[in-house]
C-alpha positions as CSV (number, residue, x, y, z in Angstrom):
1,M,0.2,0.0,-0.4
2,Q,3.1,2.5,0.9
3,I,4.3,2.0,-2.5
4,F,0.9,2.8,-4.5
5,Y,0.6,5.9,-2.6
6,Y,4.2,6.6,-3.4
7,F,3.4,5.7,-6.8
8,C,0.1,8.0,-7.0
9,A,2.4,10.6,-5.1
10,K,4.5,10.6,-7.6
11,F,2.5,11.2,-10.4
12,M,0.1,14.0,-8.4
13,F,-0.5,17.1,-10.7
14,E,1.3,20.4,-9.2
15,A,-0.6,23.2,-7.8
16,D,0.4,25.0,-11.1
17,E,-1.8,22.7,-12.9
18,I,-4.7,24.0,-11.1
19,K,-3.6,27.5,-12.3
20,R,-3.9,26.5,-15.4
21,R,-6.9,25.3,-15.7
22,R,-11.2,26.0,-15.0
23,D,-10.8,25.2,-11.0
24,M,-14.7,23.8,-10.4
25,R,-14.4,21.9,-7.3
26,E,-17.1,24.3,-5.1
27,V,-19.5,22.8,-8.3
28,L,-21.9,19.9,-7.2
29,A,-20.6,17.0,-9.0
30,F,-21.1,13.5,-9.1
31,T,-21.0,10.6,-11.2
32,I,-23.5,7.8,-12.4
33,D,-22.4,4.0,-12.5
34,P,-22.6,0.4,-12.5
35,A,-22.7,-0.6,-9.1
36,D,-19.8,-2.5,-9.7
37,A,-17.8,-0.4,-11.7
38,K,-14.1,0.5,-10.4
39,D,-13.1,2.8,-12.9
40,F,-14.9,6.3,-12.9
41,D,-14.1,8.2,-16.1
42,D,-17.0,10.4,-16.6
43,A,-19.1,13.3,-13.6
44,L,-22.1,15.5,-14.5
45,S,-21.5,19.5,-12.1
46,F,-25.0,21.0,-12.0
47,F,-25.6,24.6,-11.0
48,R,-28.8,26.1,-11.1
49,M,-28.6,29.9,-12.4
50,P,-29.9,33.4,-11.6
51,D,-32.0,33.7,-14.7
52,G,-33.0,30.4,-14.7
53,N,-30.9,28.4,-16.7
54,F,-28.5,25.6,-15.6
55,Q,-24.9,25.4,-15.8
56,I,-24.3,21.6,-16.3
57,G,-20.6,20.1,-16.8
58,V,-19.9,17.0,-18.7
59,H,-16.4,16.3,-17.0
60,I,-13.8,13.4,-18.6
61,A,-11.0,12.1,-17.0
62,D,-7.9,13.5,-18.1
63,V,-5.9,11.0,-19.0
64,T,-3.6,12.2,-21.7
65,Y,-2.3,14.8,-19.0
66,Y,-1.1,11.6,-17.6
67,V,-0.8,9.1,-20.5
68,R,1.9,11.0,-23.4
69,P,2.1,10.1,-26.7
70,G,5.0,7.2,-27.5
71,D,5.7,6.8,-23.6
72,D,5.1,2.4,-22.6
73,I,1.7,3.7,-21.5
74,D,0.3,5.0,-24.4
75,R,2.2,2.3,-26.7
76,E,0.5,-0.9,-24.9
77,A,-3.1,1.6,-25.0
78,Y,-2.6,1.4,-28.3
79,T,-2.0,-2.0,-28.6
80,K,-5.3,-3.2,-27.1
81,G,-7.1,-0.4,-28.6
82,T,-9.7,-0.7,-25.4
83,S,-10.2,-2.5,-22.5
84,V,-12.8,-6.4,-22.4
85,Y,-14.8,-6.5,-20.2
86,L,-15.4,-10.6,-19.5
87,V,-17.8,-11.3,-16.8
88,D,-15.3,-12.6,-14.3
89,K,-13.1,-9.8,-14.7
90,V,-12.2,-7.3,-16.5
91,L,-8.7,-6.9,-19.1
92,P,-8.1,-3.3,-18.9
93,M,-6.5,-0.7,-21.6
94,I,-4.2,0.9,-18.9
95,P,-3.3,0.0,-16.0
96,E,-5.2,-0.4,-12.8
97,V,-4.0,1.9,-10.7
98,Y,-4.5,4.9,-13.8
99,A,-7.5,3.9,-14.5
100,N,-9.4,2.2,-10.9
101,F,-6.8,5.4,-8.6
102,L,-5.1,7.9,-10.2
103,C,-7.6,9.1,-13.5
104,S,-10.6,7.7,-11.9
105,L,-12.9,10.2,-10.8
106,R,-13.6,9.2,-6.9
107,P,-15.6,10.8,-4.4
108,G,-13.9,13.6,-2.4
109,E,-10.4,13.7,-4.5
110,D,-9.6,16.4,-7.1
111,K,-9.1,14.9,-10.4
112,L,-7.9,16.7,-13.4
113,C,-10.6,16.8,-16.2
114,M,-11.2,17.7,-19.9
115,S,-14.1,18.8,-19.5
116,V,-17.6,20.4,-21.9
117,V,-19.7,23.0,-19.9
118,F,-23.2,23.4,-21.1
119,T,-25.4,26.4,-20.2
120,L,-28.9,25.1,-21.0
121,S,-32.2,26.1,-20.5
122,P,-35.8,24.9,-19.0
123,E,-36.2,23.4,-22.8
124,A,-33.1,21.8,-23.1
125,E,-31.9,24.4,-25.7
126,V,-27.5,24.7,-25.3
127,L,-27.4,28.7,-24.9
128,K,-23.8,28.5,-25.2
129,F,-20.6,26.1,-23.7
130,K,-16.9,25.7,-23.1
131,I,-14.6,23.0,-24.0
132,C,-11.9,23.5,-21.5
133,R,-9.2,21.7,-18.9
134,T,-10.9,21.7,-15.6
135,V,-9.9,20.4,-11.7
136,I,-12.8,19.0,-9.8
137,R,-14.2,16.8,-6.6
138,S,-16.9,14.9,-7.2
139,D,-19.4,14.7,-3.9
140,Y,-21.1,11.2,-4.4
141,R,-20.3,8.2,-6.5
142,L,-24.5,6.9,-7.0
143,D,-24.8,3.6,-8.5
144,Y,-28.2,3.3,-11.4
145,G,-30.1,2.1,-8.7
146,E,-29.7,5.1,-6.6
147,A,-30.0,7.6,-9.2
148,Q,-33.1,6.0,-10.3
149,A,-34.9,6.2,-6.7
150,F,-34.5,9.7,-6.6
151,I,-36.4,9.6,-10.3
152,D,-39.0,7.5,-9.5
153,G,-40.0,8.7,-5.5
154,S,-39.0,5.8,-3.7
155,D,-35.8,7.8,-2.5
156,D,-37.5,11.3,-1.2
157,G,-33.3,12.7,-0.9
158,A,-34.1,14.4,2.4
159,D,-30.5,13.4,3.5
160,R,-29.2,15.0,0.4
161,P,-31.7,17.3,-1.2
162,R,-29.4,18.9,-3.5
163,L,-28.5,15.7,-5.2
164,R,-32.0,14.8,-5.7
165,D,-32.6,18.0,-7.3
166,A,-29.8,17.8,-9.8
167,V,-30.3,13.8,-10.6
168,C,-34.0,14.6,-11.1
169,T,-33.8,17.9,-13.2
170,L,-30.6,16.8,-15.6
171,D,-33.7,13.5,-15.8
172,A,-36.2,15.7,-17.5
173,L,-33.7,17.5,-19.4
174,A,-32.4,14.3,-20.6
175,R,-36.1,13.2,-21.5
176,I,-35.9,16.2,-23.3
177,M,-33.1,15.9,-25.2
178,R,-34.2,11.8,-25.8
179,K,-37.1,12.8,-27.7
180,K,-35.6,15.4,-29.5
181,R,-33.3,12.7,-31.2
182,M,-36.1,10.3,-31.5
183,D,-38.2,13.0,-33.7
184,E,-35.1,13.6,-35.8
185,G,-34.8,9.8,-36.8
186,A,-32.4,7.8,-34.4
187,L,-33.0,4.7,-33.4
188,E,-34.4,3.3,-30.7
189,L,-33.1,0.2,-29.8
190,E,-32.8,-0.5,-26.1
191,S,-29.2,-2.2,-24.7
192,E,-30.6,-5.3,-22.6
193,E,-27.7,-7.1,-21.3
194,V,-27.3,-10.9,-19.9
195,K,-25.7,-10.4,-16.1
196,F,-24.5,-13.4,-13.6
197,R,-24.2,-13.6,-10.1
198,L,-21.2,-16.0,-10.2
199,D,-20.2,-18.2,-6.0
200,S,-16.3,-18.2,-5.1
201,N,-15.5,-20.3,-7.7
202,K,-16.9,-18.1,-10.5
203,R,-19.8,-20.3,-11.0
204,P,-22.9,-18.6,-12.4
205,V,-25.6,-19.2,-9.5
206,E,-28.0,-16.7,-11.4
207,V,-28.6,-15.0,-14.7
208,Y,-30.7,-12.3,-15.4
209,I,-31.1,-9.5,-17.8
210,S,-30.7,-5.9,-16.8
211,R,-32.8,-3.3,-18.4
212,P,-31.7,0.4,-19.2
213,A,-34.0,2.6,-17.1
214,E,-34.4,6.6,-16.8
215,A,-31.0,7.0,-14.9
216,N,-29.1,4.9,-17.7
217,H,-30.5,7.4,-20.3
218,L,-30.6,10.3,-18.4
219,I,-26.2,10.0,-18.7
220,E,-26.2,8.1,-22.3
221,E,-27.9,11.6,-23.1
222,F,-25.6,13.7,-21.8
223,M,-22.5,11.8,-23.1
224,L,-23.9,11.7,-27.0
225,L,-24.3,15.3,-26.1
226,A,-20.7,16.0,-25.0
227,N,-19.6,13.7,-28.0
228,R,-21.7,15.1,-30.5
229,T,-20.4,18.9,-29.7
230,V,-17.0,18.1,-29.6
231,A,-17.4,16.4,-32.9
232,E,-18.8,19.4,-34.8
233,Q,-15.7,21.4,-32.8
234,L,-13.5,19.7,-34.6
235,G,-15.4,19.0,-38.1
236,K,-14.8,23.3,-37.6
237,T,-11.2,22.8,-37.6
238,K,-11.0,21.7,-41.2
239,K,-8.1,19.2,-39.6
240,K,-8.1,15.5,-39.9
241,T,-10.0,14.0,-36.9
242,V,-11.1,10.5,-35.4
243,W,-15.0,10.0,-36.1
244,R,-17.5,7.7,-35.1
245,I,-19.8,6.7,-38.0
246,H,-22.6,4.8,-38.6
247,D,-23.3,3.8,-42.2
248,K,-26.7,3.2,-43.6
249,P,-28.5,0.1,-43.0
250,D,-28.3,-2.6,-46.1
251,A,-31.7,-1.8,-48.1
252,G,-32.3,-5.4,-48.9
253,K,-31.9,-7.0,-45.6
254,L,-34.3,-3.9,-44.5
255,A,-36.3,-4.7,-46.7
256,D,-36.8,-8.8,-45.6
257,L,-37.3,-7.5,-42.4
258,D,-40.3,-5.3,-43.0
259,N,-41.3,-8.2,-45.4
260,F,-41.4,-10.4,-42.6
261,K,-43.4,-8.1,-40.1
262,K,-45.9,-7.9,-42.6
263,S,-46.1,-11.2,-43.4
264,V,-46.2,-12.6,-39.9
265,G,-49.6,-11.1,-39.0
266,K,-48.6,-10.6,-35.3
267,T,-46.5,-8.8,-33.2
268,I,-43.2,-9.8,-32.7
269,P,-41.5,-10.3,-29.5
270,P,-39.5,-6.8,-28.6
271,A,-36.1,-9.2,-28.0
272,A,-36.8,-10.6,-31.4
273,L,-37.2,-7.8,-33.3
274,Y,-34.5,-5.9,-31.6
275,M,-32.1,-9.1,-33.0
276,L,-33.5,-8.7,-36.5
277,T,-33.0,-5.1,-36.8
278,V,-29.3,-5.0,-35.4
279,R,-28.3,-7.8,-37.9
280,A,-29.4,-5.3,-40.5
281,M,-27.3,-2.6,-39.4
282,A,-23.9,-1.5,-40.4
283,K,-21.3,-1.3,-38.2
284,A,-20.0,1.4,-36.0
285,V,-16.1,2.2,-36.6
286,Y,-13.7,5.0,-36.1
287,S,-12.9,6.5,-39.3
288,T,-11.0,9.8,-40.5
289,H,-13.6,9.8,-43.4
290,N,-16.9,11.5,-41.5
291,I,-20.2,9.9,-43.0
292,G,-22.4,11.0,-40.4
293,H,-24.0,8.4,-37.6
294,Y,-26.8,6.8,-38.9
295,G,-28.4,4.8,-35.8
296,L,-27.7,8.4,-33.6
297,A,-29.2,10.5,-36.8
298,F,-25.8,12.3,-36.2
299,T,-24.2,14.4,-38.8
300,H,-21.0,14.8,-36.5
301,Y,-20.2,12.4,-33.9
302,T,-16.8,11.1,-32.0
303,H,-15.6,9.4,-28.8
304,F,-14.8,11.4,-26.2
305,T,-16.2,10.6,-22.9
306,S,-14.4,7.0,-22.3
307,P,-10.6,7.3,-22.2
308,I,-9.6,5.2,-19.5
309,R,-11.1,2.5,-21.6
310,R,-11.1,3.0,-25.5
311,Y,-7.7,4.5,-26.9
312,P,-9.9,6.5,-30.2
313,D,-11.2,9.0,-26.9
314,M,-7.2,9.3,-25.7
315,M,-6.8,10.1,-29.7
316,V,-9.6,12.9,-29.9
317,H,-8.4,14.1,-26.0
318,R,-5.0,14.8,-27.9
319,L,-7.0,16.8,-31.4
320,V,-9.1,18.6,-28.7
321,S,-5.3,19.8,-26.7
322,K,-4.1,20.4,-29.9
323,Y,-7.0,21.9,-32.4
324,I,-9.7,23.4,-30.1
325,L,-7.2,24.5,-26.9
326,G,-4.2,25.8,-28.8
327,E,-1.9,23.0,-27.0
328,K,1.0,22.0,-28.7
329,H,2.7,20.0,-25.8
330,H,0.3,17.0,-27.1
331,D,1.3,16.3,-30.9
332,M,0.7,12.2,-31.9
333,D,3.2,10.7,-34.0
334,I,0.5,8.8,-35.4
335,N,-0.8,7.6,-39.0
336,L,-4.6,8.4,-37.7
337,D,-6.3,6.8,-40.3
338,E,-4.2,3.1,-39.1
339,A,-5.3,4.0,-35.9
340,C,-8.7,4.0,-36.5
341,E,-8.6,0.9,-38.7
342,H,-6.5,-0.9,-36.0
343,C,-8.7,0.4,-32.8
344,S,-12.1,-0.8,-34.7
345,T,-10.4,-4.4,-35.2
346,C,-9.4,-4.5,-31.5
347,E,-13.2,-3.1,-30.6
348,Q,-14.6,-6.0,-32.9
349,D,-12.3,-8.6,-30.9
350,A,-13.4,-7.6,-27.3
351,V,-17.4,-7.5,-28.2
352,A,-16.4,-10.7,-29.7
353,A,-14.6,-11.7,-26.4
354,E,-17.1,-10.8,-24.6
355,R,-20.2,-12.2,-26.2
356,D,-18.1,-15.5,-25.9
357,S,-17.4,-14.8,-22.3
358,V,-21.0,-14.6,-21.9
359,K,-22.0,-17.9,-23.9
360,Y,-19.1,-19.6,-22.0
361,M,-21.0,-18.1,-18.5
362,Q,-24.4,-19.1,-20.1
363,A,-23.5,-23.1,-21.1
364,L,-22.2,-23.4,-17.6
365,W,-25.7,-22.5,-16.2
366,M,-27.3,-24.6,-18.5
367,K,-24.9,-27.6,-17.6
368,D,-26.5,-27.8,-14.1
369,H,-30.1,-27.4,-15.3
370,R,-30.3,-29.9,-17.6
371,D,-33.4,-31.3,-15.9
372,G,-35.9,-28.4,-16.8
373,V,-38.2,-27.4,-19.4
374,F,-38.0,-23.9,-20.6
375,T,-40.3,-21.4,-22.5
376,G,-38.4,-19.1,-25.1
377,I,-39.0,-17.5,-28.4
378,I,-37.6,-18.8,-31.3
379,S,-34.5,-15.7,-32.0
380,G,-32.7,-17.3,-35.7
381,V,-33.8,-19.4,-38.4
382,K,-30.9,-21.1,-39.9
383,E,-31.2,-24.1,-42.6
384,F,-29.8,-26.2,-39.7
385,G,-32.2,-25.5,-37.1
386,F,-33.5,-22.4,-35.0
387,F,-32.1,-21.0,-32.0
388,V,-34.4,-20.3,-29.2
389,I,-33.8,-17.6,-26.5
390,L,-34.7,-18.4,-23.2
391,D,-37.0,-16.0,-20.9
392,N,-35.1,-16.6,-18.0
393,G,-31.8,-15.0,-18.7
394,W,-31.7,-14.6,-22.4
395,C,-29.2,-18.2,-22.8
396,E,-29.8,-18.8,-26.4
397,G,-29.6,-22.3,-27.6
398,L,-29.8,-24.4,-31.2
399,V,-32.6,-26.8,-32.0
400,P,-31.0,-28.9,-34.9
401,I,-33.4,-29.6,-37.8
402,H,-33.2,-33.3,-37.5
403,T,-34.8,-33.6,-34.5
404,L,-37.5,-31.7,-35.5
405,C,-39.8,-34.2,-37.2
406,P,-38.1,-37.5,-37.8
407,G,-39.3,-38.6,-41.6
408,C,-40.5,-35.5,-42.4
409,L,-40.1,-32.8,-45.1
410,L,-38.5,-29.6,-43.8
411,E,-38.5,-26.5,-45.9
412,Y,-36.1,-23.4,-45.1
413,D,-37.1,-20.2,-45.7
414,E,-34.4,-17.8,-45.6
415,K,-36.6,-14.6,-46.4
416,N,-39.9,-15.3,-44.5
417,F,-37.4,-16.8,-41.3
418,C,-38.8,-20.0,-41.0
419,I,-38.7,-23.7,-41.6
420,R,-41.6,-25.4,-42.3
421,A,-42.9,-29.5,-41.7
422,K,-44.7,-30.0,-44.9
423,G,-45.6,-34.2,-44.8
424,F,-43.7,-37.1,-44.4
425,M,-41.2,-38.5,-46.8
426,P,-42.3,-41.4,-48.7
427,G,-41.7,-44.7,-46.2
428,S,-41.6,-42.7,-43.4
429,A,-43.4,-44.5,-40.0
430,E,-46.2,-41.2,-39.6
431,G,-45.8,-40.2,-36.1
432,A,-42.8,-41.7,-35.1
433,G,-41.8,-38.9,-33.5
434,G,-42.9,-36.0,-35.5
435,F,-45.8,-33.6,-34.4
436,G,-48.4,-33.8,-37.8
437,V,-47.6,-32.6,-41.7
438,A,-47.9,-28.6,-41.1
439,R,-46.1,-27.5,-38.4
440,T,-44.2,-23.9,-38.9
441,F,-41.5,-22.5,-37.0
442,T,-40.9,-19.0,-37.5
443,L,-38.6,-16.4,-35.6
444,G,-40.7,-15.2,-32.6
445,D,-42.8,-18.2,-32.1
446,R,-42.7,-19.3,-28.6
447,V,-41.8,-22.8,-27.9
448,N,-41.3,-24.8,-24.9
449,V,-37.3,-26.6,-25.0
450,R,-35.6,-29.2,-23.0
451,V,-31.5,-28.8,-22.8
452,E,-29.6,-32.0,-25.2
453,Q,-26.2,-31.4,-24.5
454,V,-23.8,-28.4,-23.3
455,N,-20.6,-27.8,-25.1
456,I,-18.5,-25.9,-22.6
457,R,-15.3,-25.6,-24.5
458,K,-17.4,-24.8,-27.7
459,K,-19.6,-22.7,-25.4
460,Q,-22.7,-24.3,-27.1
461,V,-26.2,-25.6,-25.9
462,D,-28.5,-28.2,-28.0
463,F,-31.9,-28.2,-27.2
464,R,-34.9,-30.1,-28.3
465,L,-38.3,-29.1,-28.9
466,V,-40.8,-30.7,-26.3
467,E,-44.6,-30.5,-27.7
468,E,-47.2,-29.6,-25.0
């Protein structure tokens, strides 16, 4: 512990650094993060102005103050490109002493930030803003549940009235901002996550779905506002920069989706509709060529708000330093085109690793529950069978086509996302495990299944259909 404090003391900022920054330590500030978070890279500050408007600061950990271009930590961060959040551990992009302590916006500690300080009207209109370096002191560390309790009224905030007022006012502004985004064409895709409760041996004992609440949307809207504002200002410099872009979806896939919704003639479960829509979307990537962000309906967008866990955000901070703040000491000896391509690849690899981690835990959980019968929806249809996502935790498994109806004539219809049983093959014994001559399995159908086999190494679960 003494070594740790020595390390921190060695790299703490000097008093002169505060004089070069906007000192906002006396303004109410707080973080809102998951309950198990350790790296706090963003905070919000809130101040009611005498004229009825609001001063709201989006404060981002100033990682690039400590990590300079080309040093050992910077090179390692570039190689990794991003932190990876597995179910049972985090693989940080920068050393934990930086991510969780030195740069993290921990409550009660003076911290250096790169900030966007907005003046907003009660109608959530941006009246003015300032991108600047600041020093803040977070007053509170809230998790999403605590913030949500203020919003829904289950916590009246009697012991923290200023904090409750700030959270509820920010929530009201965020709702206006979110509605405006949706009215302008942004896609409303709720991002539900599979979560696990692990025992001491890191085996899953519970699987559940985490759904975003208003507290999540509150943070999301102000991070989007900061990212968009920084992107627009970088765009005005006419210099090469790092964009977060999202191309328009494949027209053919969207047409197939629209035709499917019309042909099914029933309400498609939200989970199935979400998956279909996401599969039709292009992937968001980093690029020096701006084509806008289709999903957010933004013409200018970048990533600025998570430099602890994303290298592109560090690059953007350095570009802001050079082109907006006019500082010269953060020049990067880096090819931005290559860096964008590299970081996009790292991000896709991280997403794949995180999904594999979830699938591994799901397979472990299903292996311990092989005797049960589960209800779920058909989430995907292929020529080799259909996938089913269970209601209790979104564990996904395959019902192989050869197990559906021995002796049946089966037809895979790719455009209509279904498998049809059209009758029995000549010479087949009718009723030998079959379910009749007219049955269609379509995306979104509810089915009952039992676990057939689990392959932990491959992270695969096979189901068998259970007829009622």
